[in-house]
C-alpha positions in Angstrom: 383.7 135.0 81.8 384.5 137.5 84.5 385.1 136.2 88.0 384.4 138.3 91.1 385.4 137.8 94.7 382.6 136.9 97.0 382.6 140.0 99.2 385.9 140.2 101.2 386.5 136.4 101.0 389.1 134.8 98.8 386.5 132.8 96.9 385.9 133.8 93.2 382.5 133.2 91.6 381.5 133.7 88.0 379.8 137.1 87.4 376.9 135.2 85.9 375.7 132.0 87.6 372.9 129.5 87.1 370.1 128.8 89.6 367.6 126.0 89.9 364.6 127.9 91.5 361.2 126.7 90.1 362.7 125.2 87.0 364.7 122.1 88.0 362.5 119.2 88.7 359.5 121.3 87.8 359.5 123.3 84.5 362.8 121.7 83.5 363.4 118.0 83.5 366.7 116.3 83.9 367.7 116.3 80.2 366.9 120.0 79.7 368.6 120.8 83.0 371.7 119.1 81.8 371.7 121.1 78.6 371.4 124.3 80.5 374.1 123.5 83.0 376.4 122.3 80.3 375.9 125.5 78.3 376.6 127.5 81.4 379.7 125.5 82.3 381.1 125.9 78.8 380.6 129.6 79.1 382.7 129.7 82.2 380.0 129.6 84.9 381.3 128.0 88.0 378.5 128.9 90.5 375.4 126.8 90.6 372.7 127.8 93.1 370.1 125.5 94.8 368.0 125.0 97.9 366.4 122.2 99.9 363.0 123.9 99.3 363.2 123.9 95.5 360.7 121.4 94.2 360.8 119.7 97.6 364.5 118.7 97.1 364.1 117.4 93.5 366.1 120.4 92.1 369.1 119.3 94.2 368.7 115.7 93.0 368.6 116.8 89.3 371.6 119.0 89.7 373.6 116.3 91.5 372.8 113.8 88.8 374.0 116.2 86.1 377.3 117.0 87.8 378.0 113.4 88.4 377.1 112.4 84.9 379.2 115.1 83.4 382.1 114.2 85.7 383.0 117.8 86.3 385.9 118.4 88.6 384.4 119.3 92.0 387.0 121.9 92.8 386.1 123.8 89.6 382.5 124.3 90.9 381.0 126.5 93.5 377.7 124.9 94.6 375.2 126.3 97.1 372.2 125.2 98.9 369.8 127.1 101.2 368.2 125.8 104.4 364.8 126.7 105.8 361.9 124.9 104.1 362.6 121.2 104.3 359.2 119.6 104.8 355.9 119.6 106.7 357.1 118.2 110.0 357.4 120.4 113.1 361.2 120.2 112.9 361.5 120.1 109.1 361.7 123.9 108.7 363.4 126.9 110.2 367.0 127.4 111.5 367.2 125.3 114.6 370.4 123.3 115.1 368.4 120.1 114.5 367.0 121.2 111.2 370.2 122.8 110.0 372.2 119.6 110.6 369.6 117.3 109.2 368.8 119.5 106.3 372.5 119.7 105.3 372.9 115.9 105.4 369.8 115.5 103.3 370.9 118.1 100.8 374.4 116.5 100.4 372.8 113.1 99.9 370.6 114.5 97.1 373.5 116.4 95.5 375.7 113.4 95.8 378.4 115.5 97.3 380.6 115.6 100.5 380.2 119.3 100.8 378.7 122.5 99.4 380.8 125.6 99.0 378.0 128.0 100.2 375.1 127.4 102.5 372.5 130.0 103.1 369.9 130.6 105.8 367.0 130.9 103.3 365.0 133.3 105.5 365.3 134.6 109.1 363.8 132.4 111.8 362.1 134.5 114.4 361.5 131.4 116.7 365.1 130.3 117.0 367.7 132.3 119.0 370.4 133.9 116.7 373.1 132.2 118.9 371.7 128.7 118.0 371.7 129.4 114.3 375.2 131.0 114.2 376.6 128.1 116.2 375.0 125.5 113.9 376.3 127.2 110.8 379.8 127.3 112.4 379.6 123.6 113.1 378.7 122.8 109.4 381.9 124.7 108.4 384.1 123.1 111.0 382.8 119.6 109.9 383.7 120.5 106.3 380.2 120.2 105.1 380.2 123.8 103.8 383.0 126.4 103.3 381.0 129.6 103.7 377.7 130.5 105.2 375.4 133.4 104.5 371.8 134.6 104.5 369.0 135.2 102.1 366.4 138.0 102.4 367.6 139.0 105.9 367.5 142.7 106.9 370.8 144.5 107.5 369.9 144.5 111.2 369.5 140.7 111.3 372.8 140.2 109.4 374.6 142.5 111.9 373.1 140.6 114.8 374.5 137.4 113.4 377.9 139.1 112.9 377.9 140.3 116.5 377.2 136.8 117.8 380.0 135.4 115.7 382.4 138.0 116.8 381.5 137.6 120.5 381.7 133.8 120.4 384.8 133.7 118.1 382.8 132.0 115.3 382.7 132.4 111.6 380.4 135.2 110.5 378.1 135.2 107.5 380.0 136.0 104.3 377.2 136.7 101.8 373.6 137.5 101.4 371.2 136.4 98.6 368.7 139.2 98.0 366.3 140.0 95.2 367.8 142.8 93.0 366.7 144.2 89.7 365.8 147.5 88.0 362.4 147.4 89.7 363.6 146.3 93.2 366.6 148.2 94.4 366.3 149.6 97.9 367.8 146.7 99.9 370.9 146.2 97.8 371.6 149.8 97.1 370.5 151.5 100.3 369.9 149.2 103.2 373.0 147.1 102.7 375.2 150.0 101.7 377.1 150.2 105.1 377.6 146.4 105.2 379.8 146.2 102.1 382.6 148.2 103.7 381.9 147.3 107.4 381.8 143.5 107.1 382.8 142.9 103.4 379.4 141.5 102.5 379.1 139.6 99.2 375.9 139.3 97.3 374.5 136.5 95.1 371.5 138.3 93.7 368.3 136.5 92.5 365.5 137.6 90.2 367.6 140.0 88.1 364.8 139.9 85.4 362.1 140.5 88.0 360.8 136.9 87.2 360.7 137.7 83.5 359.0 141.1 83.7 362.1 142.9 82.5 362.3 140.8 79.4 359.1 142.5 78.2 357.2 139.2 77.7 354.5 140.3 80.1 353.8 143.7 78.5 350.7 142.4 76.8 349.5 139.9 79.5 350.7 136.6 81.0 351.6 134.1 78.2 350.7 130.4 78.7 353.6 128.3 80.1 355.4 131.3 81.7 356.4 131.4 85.3 353.5 133.6 86.3 351.1 131.0 84.8 352.4 128.1 86.9 350.0 126.5 89.4 351.0 127.5 92.9 352.9 130.6 91.8 350.1 133.0 91.3 351.5 134.9 94.3 354.6 135.6 92.3 352.8 137.9 89.8 351.3 139.8 92.7 354.7 140.1 94.5 356.6 141.3 91.4 354.0 143.5 89.8 351.8 144.5 92.7 349.1 147.2 92.5 351.4 149.4 90.4 351.7 146.9 87.5 350.7 149.4 84.8 353.3 151.8 85.9 356.0 149.1 86.1 355.2 147.7 82.7 355.2 151.2 81.2 358.8 151.6 82.5 359.7 148.3 80.9 358.3 149.4 77.5 360.2 152.7 77.8 363.5 150.7 78.3 363.1 148.9 75.0 364.6 151.7 72.9 367.6 151.8 75.3 368.2 148.1 74.7 367.8 148.5 70.9 370.3 151.3 71.0 372.8 149.0 72.7 372.1 146.2 70.2 370.8 143.8 72.9 367.7 142.3 74.2 365.8 143.6 77.2 367.0 140.6 79.2 370.6 141.3 78.4 370.2 144.9 79.3 368.6 144.0 82.7 371.4 141.5 83.5 374.2 143.9 82.4 372.6 146.7 84.5 372.9 144.4 87.6 376.5 143.6 86.7 377.4 147.3 86.7 376.9 147.3 90.5 380.3 146.7 92.1 378.7 145.3 95.2 377.1 142.4 93.2 379.3 139.4 93.4 377.3 137.3 91.0 374.0 137.5 89.2 372.0 134.3 89.4 370.2 133.6 86.1 367.5 131.0 85.4 366.9 129.2 82.1 364.7 126.6 80.5 366.9 126.0 77.5 370.6 126.0 76.5 369.8 128.7 73.9 368.4 130.9 76.8 371.6 130.4 78.7 373.7 131.4 75.8 371.6 134.5 75.3 372.0 135.5 78.9 375.8 135.0 78.8 376.0 137.7 76.0 375.0 140.3 78.6 378.6 140.3 79.7 379.4 142.1 76.4 376.9 144.8 77.2 378.3 145.9 80.5 381.0 148.2 79.2 378.5 149.8 76.8 376.4 151.1 79.7 378.3 154.3 80.2 377.3 157.3 82.2 375.0 158.6 79.5 373.1 155.3 79.2 372.9 155.1 83.0 371.4 158.6 83.1 368.8 157.6 80.5 367.9 154.5 82.4 367.6 156.3 85.7 365.3 158.9 84.1 363.0 156.1 83.0 363.1 154.1 86.2 362.8 157.1 88.5 363.4 154.8 91.6 367.0 155.3 92.6 367.3 154.7 96.4 369.1 157.1 98.7 371.8 155.3 100.7 372.0 156.1 104.4 374.3 159.0 105.3 377.5 158.3 107.2 377.5 160.8 110.1 380.6 159.5 111.7 
Protein backbone atom coordinates (compact mmCIF):
# COMPACT_ATOMS: atom_id res chain seq x y z
CA UNK A 1 0.00 0.00 0.00
CA UNK A 2 1.12 3.52 -0.75
CA UNK A 3 0.50 6.21 1.88
CA UNK A 4 0.07 9.86 1.01
CA UNK A 5 0.05 12.99 3.13
CA UNK A 6 -3.36 14.60 3.51
CA UNK A 7 -2.57 17.88 1.79
CA UNK A 8 0.02 19.86 3.72
CA UNK A 9 -0.79 18.12 7.01
CA UNK A 10 1.42 15.52 8.65
CA UNK A 11 -1.30 12.86 8.49
CA UNK A 12 -0.76 9.95 6.11
CA UNK A 13 -3.69 8.11 4.54
CA UNK A 14 -3.68 5.03 2.36
CA UNK A 15 -3.82 5.89 -1.35
CA UNK A 16 -6.88 3.65 -1.60
CA UNK A 17 -9.49 3.82 1.13
CA UNK A 18 -12.88 2.26 1.85
CA UNK A 19 -16.16 4.13 2.16
CA UNK A 20 -19.57 3.17 3.53
CA UNK A 21 -21.85 5.27 1.30
CA UNK A 22 -25.09 3.48 0.27
CA UNK A 23 -23.64 0.05 1.03
CA UNK A 24 -23.19 -0.33 4.82
CA UNK A 25 -26.49 -0.91 6.54
CA UNK A 26 -28.21 -0.95 3.15
CA UNK A 27 -26.81 -3.14 0.37
CA UNK A 28 -24.16 -4.62 2.66
CA UNK A 29 -25.08 -6.13 6.02
CA UNK A 30 -22.73 -6.39 8.96
CA UNK A 31 -21.15 -9.73 8.05
CA UNK A 32 -20.34 -8.63 4.50
CA UNK A 33 -19.16 -5.23 5.73
CA UNK A 34 -16.76 -6.99 8.07
CA UNK A 35 -15.41 -9.09 5.22
CA UNK A 36 -14.87 -5.98 3.09
CA UNK A 37 -13.23 -3.99 5.87
CA UNK A 38 -11.01 -6.92 6.85
CA UNK A 39 -9.86 -7.39 3.26
CA UNK A 40 -9.09 -3.68 2.99
CA UNK A 41 -7.26 -3.63 6.32
CA UNK A 42 -5.16 -6.63 5.32
CA UNK A 43 -4.25 -4.82 2.09
CA UNK A 44 -2.95 -1.86 4.09
CA UNK A 45 -5.96 0.44 3.96
CA UNK A 46 -5.99 2.71 7.00
CA UNK A 47 -8.68 5.23 6.02
CA UNK A 48 -12.35 4.33 6.44
CA UNK A 49 -14.92 6.95 5.42
CA UNK A 50 -18.44 7.41 6.79
CA UNK A 51 -21.16 10.02 7.44
CA UNK A 52 -24.08 10.62 9.76
CA UNK A 53 -26.39 10.61 6.75
CA UNK A 54 -25.37 7.20 5.40
CA UNK A 55 -28.39 4.96 5.91
CA UNK A 56 -29.57 7.31 8.67
CA UNK A 57 -26.53 6.56 10.82
CA UNK A 58 -26.67 2.76 10.43
CA UNK A 59 -23.48 2.79 8.35
CA UNK A 60 -21.59 4.27 11.30
CA UNK A 61 -23.09 1.67 13.63
CA UNK A 62 -22.00 -1.17 11.37
CA UNK A 63 -18.49 0.21 10.94
CA UNK A 64 -18.09 0.78 14.67
CA UNK A 65 -19.16 -2.77 15.46
CA UNK A 66 -16.68 -4.22 12.97
CA UNK A 67 -13.75 -2.20 14.29
CA UNK A 68 -14.57 -3.14 17.89
CA UNK A 69 -15.06 -6.82 17.02
CA UNK A 70 -11.78 -6.98 15.11
CA UNK A 71 -9.99 -5.17 17.96
CA UNK A 72 -7.95 -3.10 15.55
CA UNK A 73 -5.58 -0.65 17.19
CA UNK A 74 -7.30 2.74 17.03
CA UNK A 75 -4.10 4.64 16.26
CA UNK A 76 -3.61 2.49 13.15
CA UNK A 77 -6.88 3.78 11.68
CA UNK A 78 -8.00 7.04 10.12
CA UNK A 79 -11.77 7.23 10.50
CA UNK A 80 -13.97 10.02 9.19
CA UNK A 81 -17.53 11.15 9.45
CA UNK A 82 -19.45 13.91 7.70
CA UNK A 83 -22.03 16.24 9.21
CA UNK A 84 -25.05 17.83 7.55
CA UNK A 85 -27.98 15.41 7.19
CA UNK A 86 -28.82 14.09 10.64
CA UNK A 87 -32.59 13.77 10.66
CA UNK A 88 -35.93 15.43 9.97
CA UNK A 89 -36.07 17.86 12.87
CA UNK A 90 -35.52 21.59 12.26
CA UNK A 91 -32.11 21.45 13.96
CA UNK A 92 -31.12 17.97 12.80
CA UNK A 93 -29.44 19.17 9.62
CA UNK A 94 -27.07 21.85 8.43
CA UNK A 95 -23.94 23.33 9.96
CA UNK A 96 -25.20 25.29 12.95
CA UNK A 97 -23.14 25.04 16.12
CA UNK A 98 -25.99 23.11 17.75
CA UNK A 99 -26.20 20.48 15.01
CA UNK A 100 -22.44 20.14 14.61
CA UNK A 101 -21.92 19.47 18.33
CA UNK A 102 -24.90 17.13 18.68
CA UNK A 103 -24.16 15.33 15.41
CA UNK A 104 -20.58 14.66 16.44
CA UNK A 105 -21.65 13.24 19.80
CA UNK A 106 -24.20 10.99 18.07
CA UNK A 107 -21.69 9.81 15.47
CA UNK A 108 -19.10 8.95 18.10
CA UNK A 109 -21.70 6.98 20.03
CA UNK A 110 -22.62 4.98 16.91
CA UNK A 111 -18.97 4.43 15.98
CA UNK A 112 -18.15 3.46 19.59
CA UNK A 113 -15.18 5.85 19.52
CA UNK A 114 -13.89 8.78 21.54
CA UNK A 115 -12.85 10.69 18.42
CA UNK A 116 -12.74 10.64 14.64
CA UNK A 117 -9.62 11.60 12.76
CA UNK A 118 -11.46 13.61 10.10
CA UNK A 119 -14.78 15.44 10.20
CA UNK A 120 -16.28 16.99 7.09
CA UNK A 121 -18.97 19.59 6.51
CA UNK A 122 -20.91 17.36 4.13
CA UNK A 123 -22.32 20.27 2.09
CA UNK A 124 -22.23 24.07 2.38
CA UNK A 125 -24.94 25.57 4.58
CA UNK A 126 -26.26 28.82 3.13
CA UNK A 127 -28.41 29.53 6.20
CA UNK A 128 -25.60 29.47 8.77
CA UNK A 129 -22.91 32.16 9.01
CA UNK A 130 -19.47 30.88 8.01
CA UNK A 131 -18.10 32.19 11.32
CA UNK A 132 -20.46 29.95 13.28
CA UNK A 133 -19.47 26.84 11.33
CA UNK A 134 -15.72 27.48 11.49
CA UNK A 135 -15.87 28.18 15.23
CA UNK A 136 -17.89 24.99 15.82
CA UNK A 137 -15.39 22.89 13.87
CA UNK A 138 -12.55 24.46 15.83
CA UNK A 139 -14.32 23.58 19.09
CA UNK A 140 -14.60 19.91 18.02
CA UNK A 141 -10.85 19.79 17.45
CA UNK A 142 -10.04 21.62 20.69
CA UNK A 143 -12.23 19.15 22.59
CA UNK A 144 -10.36 16.23 20.99
CA UNK A 145 -13.42 14.89 19.20
CA UNK A 146 -11.74 15.27 15.81
CA UNK A 147 -8.18 15.94 14.66
CA UNK A 148 -8.80 17.61 11.30
CA UNK A 149 -11.81 19.20 9.66
CA UNK A 150 -12.69 19.74 6.05
CA UNK A 151 -15.44 20.17 3.52
CA UNK A 152 -17.29 18.11 0.94
CA UNK A 153 -18.60 19.48 -2.35
CA UNK A 154 -17.81 23.06 -1.41
CA UNK A 155 -16.78 25.54 -4.09
CA UNK A 156 -13.26 26.95 -4.01
CA UNK A 157 -14.75 30.32 -3.03
CA UNK A 158 -16.56 28.76 -0.06
CA UNK A 159 -13.44 26.97 1.07
CA UNK A 160 -11.41 30.18 0.90
CA UNK A 161 -14.10 32.02 2.87
CA UNK A 162 -13.72 29.42 5.63
CA UNK A 163 -9.93 29.78 5.50
CA UNK A 164 -10.23 33.55 5.74
CA UNK A 165 -12.45 33.29 8.83
CA UNK A 166 -10.02 30.85 10.44
CA UNK A 167 -7.03 33.06 9.74
CA UNK A 168 -8.79 36.17 11.01
CA UNK A 169 -9.97 34.50 14.23
CA UNK A 170 -6.77 32.46 14.74
CA UNK A 171 -8.68 29.19 14.35
CA UNK A 172 -7.83 25.93 12.63
CA UNK A 173 -8.66 26.12 8.89
CA UNK A 174 -10.07 23.27 6.80
CA UNK A 175 -7.44 20.72 5.82
CA UNK A 176 -9.22 18.68 3.15
CA UNK A 177 -12.10 18.54 0.70
CA UNK A 178 -14.07 15.48 -0.38
CA UNK A 179 -15.18 16.06 -3.98
CA UNK A 180 -16.46 13.78 -6.68
CA UNK A 181 -13.67 12.97 -9.14
CA UNK A 182 -13.40 10.50 -11.98
CA UNK A 183 -12.69 10.30 -15.70
CA UNK A 184 -16.11 11.74 -16.48
CA UNK A 185 -16.19 14.45 -13.79
CA UNK A 186 -12.95 16.43 -13.64
CA UNK A 187 -13.46 20.19 -13.62
CA UNK A 188 -13.61 20.87 -9.89
CA UNK A 189 -10.54 18.84 -8.87
CA UNK A 190 -8.35 19.68 -11.85
CA UNK A 191 -9.38 23.28 -12.54
CA UNK A 192 -11.44 24.98 -9.83
CA UNK A 193 -9.33 23.74 -6.91
CA UNK A 194 -5.99 24.09 -8.73
CA UNK A 195 -4.88 27.27 -6.89
CA UNK A 196 -5.85 25.82 -3.50
CA UNK A 197 -3.34 22.96 -3.53
CA UNK A 198 -0.42 25.38 -3.38
CA UNK A 199 -2.10 28.30 -1.61
CA UNK A 200 -3.58 26.46 1.39
CA UNK A 201 -2.19 22.92 0.98
CA UNK A 202 -5.62 21.42 0.36
CA UNK A 203 -5.88 17.64 0.62
CA UNK A 204 -8.52 15.65 -1.28
CA UNK A 205 -10.34 12.44 -0.33
CA UNK A 206 -12.15 11.83 -3.59
CA UNK A 207 -15.41 9.89 -3.94
CA UNK A 208 -17.08 8.14 -6.87
CA UNK A 209 -13.85 7.30 -8.75
CA UNK A 210 -15.87 4.80 -10.82
CA UNK A 211 -18.70 7.27 -11.49
CA UNK A 212 -21.00 5.08 -9.39
CA UNK A 213 -20.06 2.04 -11.47
CA UNK A 214 -20.38 3.59 -14.92
CA UNK A 215 -16.63 3.33 -15.51
CA UNK A 216 -16.66 -0.40 -14.80
CA UNK A 217 -18.62 -0.90 -18.00
CA UNK A 218 -21.50 -2.71 -16.29
CA UNK A 219 -24.03 -0.15 -17.50
CA UNK A 220 -22.99 -0.28 -21.15
CA UNK A 221 -26.00 -2.45 -22.00
CA UNK A 222 -28.51 -1.05 -19.48
CA UNK A 223 -29.05 -1.07 -15.71
CA UNK A 224 -28.62 -4.58 -14.23
CA UNK A 225 -30.87 -5.69 -11.37
CA UNK A 226 -29.33 -5.18 -7.95
CA UNK A 227 -26.91 -2.49 -9.12
CA UNK A 228 -26.64 0.88 -7.41
CA UNK A 229 -28.72 2.64 -10.06
CA UNK A 230 -31.54 0.14 -9.53
CA UNK A 231 -31.83 0.80 -5.78
CA UNK A 232 -35.09 2.34 -4.61
CA UNK A 233 -34.59 5.99 -3.76
CA UNK A 234 -31.43 6.31 -5.85
CA UNK A 235 -33.02 6.86 -9.25
CA UNK A 236 -31.61 10.38 -9.11
CA UNK A 237 -28.10 8.95 -9.12
CA UNK A 238 -28.38 7.60 -12.65
CA UNK A 239 -29.62 10.97 -13.86
CA UNK A 240 -26.84 12.77 -11.97
CA UNK A 241 -24.03 10.54 -13.26
CA UNK A 242 -25.16 9.95 -16.82
CA UNK A 243 -27.41 12.92 -17.51
CA UNK A 244 -28.76 13.76 -20.93
CA UNK A 245 -25.48 12.81 -22.59
CA UNK A 246 -25.58 9.19 -21.41
CA UNK A 247 -24.99 7.70 -24.90
CA UNK A 248 -21.87 9.82 -25.39
CA UNK A 249 -20.50 8.95 -21.96
CA UNK A 250 -21.14 5.23 -22.39
CA UNK A 251 -19.47 5.39 -25.80
CA UNK A 252 -16.36 6.77 -24.11
CA UNK A 253 -16.44 3.96 -21.55
CA UNK A 254 -16.62 1.37 -24.33
CA UNK A 255 -13.71 3.04 -26.11
CA UNK A 256 -11.61 2.74 -22.95
CA UNK A 257 -11.97 -1.04 -22.83
CA UNK A 258 -9.06 -1.69 -25.24
CA UNK A 259 -6.86 0.58 -23.12
CA UNK A 260 -7.60 -1.49 -20.03
CA UNK A 261 -7.04 -4.71 -21.97
CA UNK A 262 -3.68 -3.42 -23.17
CA UNK A 263 -2.62 -2.77 -19.58
CA UNK A 264 -3.88 -6.18 -18.47
CA UNK A 265 -6.44 -4.80 -16.05
CA UNK A 266 -10.16 -4.35 -15.63
CA UNK A 267 -11.99 -1.14 -16.44
CA UNK A 268 -12.45 -0.49 -12.72
CA UNK A 269 -8.74 -0.87 -12.06
CA UNK A 270 -7.93 1.49 -14.92
CA UNK A 271 -10.34 4.13 -13.58
CA UNK A 272 -8.92 3.89 -10.05
CA UNK A 273 -5.32 3.98 -11.25
CA UNK A 274 -6.10 7.01 -13.41
CA UNK A 275 -7.34 8.87 -10.31
CA UNK A 276 -4.26 7.83 -8.37
CA UNK A 277 -2.03 9.37 -11.06
CA UNK A 278 -3.21 12.82 -9.97
CA UNK A 279 -0.67 14.10 -7.40
CA UNK A 280 -3.33 16.30 -5.80
CA UNK A 281 -5.42 13.27 -4.83
CA UNK A 282 -4.63 12.29 -1.26
CA UNK A 283 -6.77 9.15 -1.27
CA UNK A 284 -9.29 7.46 -3.54
CA UNK A 285 -12.36 6.26 -1.64
CA UNK A 286 -13.57 2.94 -3.01
CA UNK A 287 -16.80 1.11 -2.32
CA UNK A 288 -17.35 -2.64 -2.29
CA UNK A 289 -20.03 -5.22 -1.64
CA UNK A 290 -17.66 -8.18 -1.26
CA UNK A 291 -14.13 -8.97 -0.14
CA UNK A 292 -13.32 -10.15 -3.66
CA UNK A 293 -14.26 -6.72 -5.00
CA UNK A 294 -11.99 -5.06 -2.44
CA UNK A 295 -9.11 -7.28 -3.49
CA UNK A 296 -9.69 -6.49 -7.17
CA UNK A 297 -9.76 -2.77 -6.43
CA UNK A 298 -6.47 -2.97 -4.54
CA UNK A 299 -4.76 -4.36 -7.65
CA UNK A 300 -5.19 -0.96 -9.30
CA UNK A 301 -2.12 0.15 -7.34
CA UNK A 302 -0.06 -2.08 -9.64
CA UNK A 303 -1.44 -0.32 -12.73
CA UNK A 304 -0.48 3.25 -11.82
CA UNK A 305 3.10 3.02 -13.07
CA UNK A 306 1.91 1.43 -16.32
CA UNK A 307 -0.05 4.56 -17.17
CA UNK A 308 2.78 6.41 -18.91
CA UNK A 309 2.60 9.51 -21.08
CA UNK A 310 1.58 7.48 -24.12
CA UNK A 311 -1.31 5.83 -22.28
CA UNK A 312 -2.38 9.19 -20.82
CA UNK A 313 -2.45 10.67 -24.32
CA UNK A 314 -4.59 7.79 -25.55
CA UNK A 315 -7.01 8.17 -22.64
CA UNK A 316 -7.26 11.93 -23.13
CA UNK A 317 -8.06 11.48 -26.81
CA UNK A 318 -10.98 9.25 -25.84
CA UNK A 319 -12.28 11.36 -22.96
CA UNK A 320 -11.84 14.69 -24.73
CA UNK A 321 -12.79 16.54 -21.53
CA UNK A 322 -9.55 17.80 -20.01
CA UNK A 323 -10.26 20.95 -17.97
CA UNK A 324 -8.22 24.11 -18.39
CA UNK A 325 -6.84 25.26 -15.03
CA UNK A 326 -7.16 28.97 -14.23
CA UNK A 327 -4.19 31.07 -15.32
CA UNK A 328 -1.91 32.59 -12.72
CA UNK A 329 -1.57 36.26 -13.67
CA UNK A 330 0.44 37.31 -10.65
